[in-house]
N, C-alpha and C positions, 0 to 999 in steps of 0.2 A: 559251438555252444547250442544246446537244445532249446527249442521254444518251450515255455512253461506249460503249454497246453498239449505237448506231445504225450501220447499214451505210452505207458510203461506196463507191460503185461496186462493191458486192458483196463488199467486204472490211471486216473489223473494223479499228478504229484500231490502228496498230502492225503490221499484217500487211503482208508484202511480196508484191507481185504477182510471179508466176513470171517474167513477161516483163520485170520490172525488174532481174532478176538474170542475170548472164551467167556461166554455169558451163561451164568448159572440161573437156576430157577428164581433166586432172589432178585436178580436183575430184571427178569421178565415180570415178576410180580410187581416190582416197583414201577415199571413202565405202565402196566395195566391199571394199577391202583391210582396212578396220578394222571392218567390220560383224561382229557376232556371229552373224548369220544366214548361211547358205550360199546361194550363187546359182550357177546353171548355165545354159548355153545348150545346147539340145538340138535335134537335127534331127527331121524328121518321122518318121524311122525309130526314134527313141529314142536315137540315139548322142549322147553328151555330147561337145561340142567346146570348151567352156570351163567351168572351175569356179573359183570364187573361192578365195582363199588360206585362208579359214576352213574349207574342206572338209578340208584337211590337218590343221588343229589339232583339229577336232571328230571327224572320222571316222578319222583316222590314215592316210589314203591319200596317198602322194606324188602331187602333181598329175599328173605324167606317167603314173602308173598308173591314175588315175581317168578322165582324159580319154581319149577314143576307145573307152570301154566303152559298152555298151548299158545305159541306166539300169534297164531292167527286169530285167537279170541280177542286180541288187543288191537287188531288192525281194523280200520274204518270199513264199514260194509261196502262202500263204493270202490274200495281198493282191494277187496278180498279176491275176486276172481283173477285179477291180473297178478297179484303177488303169489297166489297159490299156483298159477300156471308157471310162473318163473321158478318157484320152488321145485315143482315136478321136473321142469327142464334141468334144473341144477342137479337134482338127485340122479338124473340119467347121465350126468357128465362128471365122473370122478376126477377130482382136481380142478374142475371148472369153477368159474365165478360169474355171478350176475350182480348188477347194480340197478337200483330203482329208487324213486321217491314215493312215499306213501304217508298216510296219516296213522298215528299211533295214539291210543288213549293213555293219558297219564293218570296218576292215582287220584287226581281231583275230578276226573271225568272229562277233561278237556281234550280235544284232538290236537295233536302237534304234528307238524310236518317233519318227516325224517328223510334222510338219504342214507341208504344202507347198501352194503356189499356183502354177499354171502359167498363163501368158498366151501366146496364140497370136499371135506377131508374125512369122510366116513370110512373110507378104505385104508386110511393111515392108522395102523394099530396103536400109535402113540397119541392120537387125537380122537378118532372115532366119532366125529361130530361135523355138523355144518358150522363153520365159524362165521359169525355175523358181526360186522363192525358197522355202527350206525351213529348218526349225529343229528341233532336238532337243526333244521334249516328254516325254522319259522320266520326269523328275521329276514332272511334272504327272500323268502316267498312274499312277505309283506312288502318289502322294498320293490320287488318286481311288480306286484299288483298296483302299488302307488305310482310307479313310473308309467304303467299302462293306462291308468286313470288320467294322469297328466297329459299323455299323448292324445287320449280321446277328447279331452277338454280343448286342447290346442287345435285339434282337427275340427271340432265343432265350431270354434271361434272363426276359423278360416272358411268354413263352408256354409254357414247360416247367414241369413240376411237380416235377422232381427231378434230381439229378446224373446219373443214368443216361441221361436224355434230353438234358440240357444239354451234357455234355462232348463227345459226338460232333458236335454242332452247332458248338461252339466250335472243335473240331479241324478241321472242314470249312472254316470261315471263315478260320482262321489259315493253312491249307495254301495258300490262294490268294495270300497275301502274303509268306510265309516262303520264302526260297530254300533249300529242303531237300526231299528226297524224302518225309520224314515229320517230324512234330512231335508233342509230347505236352503235355498240360496237367497241371501238378502243383498241388495245393491244399495250402496250409499252414494248419495249425490252430495259432494262436498260444497256445492254452491249455496 
């Protein structure tokens, strides 16, 4: 008797070989139109010439306003140099892929953290584009920043000898995660 994890022709039992499935354009359209991730086809110059419907839902841009824009016009100025360098690197590698995190401006003007992967399929005659799949990682970034602030506060509690030292450190940590120009720490004496 064979173990259920034995490979059979490179596939686990119950797996379907891609070549055994015939997916037409309707199947692919359904997957793209219902995906929570955004997808775009971008020219070698950075011009977006296709965007998936999730772009409108997540970023708020009507598709006709998003398409024909240069993707780099939407990227945060501090992320421009890095993302442009990665794009140039990608253009030099047919079939290659790069991934990065960056900020993208939504239709309301807010900056959203995205994680994206681009694959250079410009030389593929059936695609002729850089295929970019990207998703909003704002909640993940906020959670990471909040954890870092908590760690800073715990560290401050452990290394300071009094409130005069501790409160400014707590204030500094909280300012990184509180959406306000300023914040204060109030202590309550239950006695």
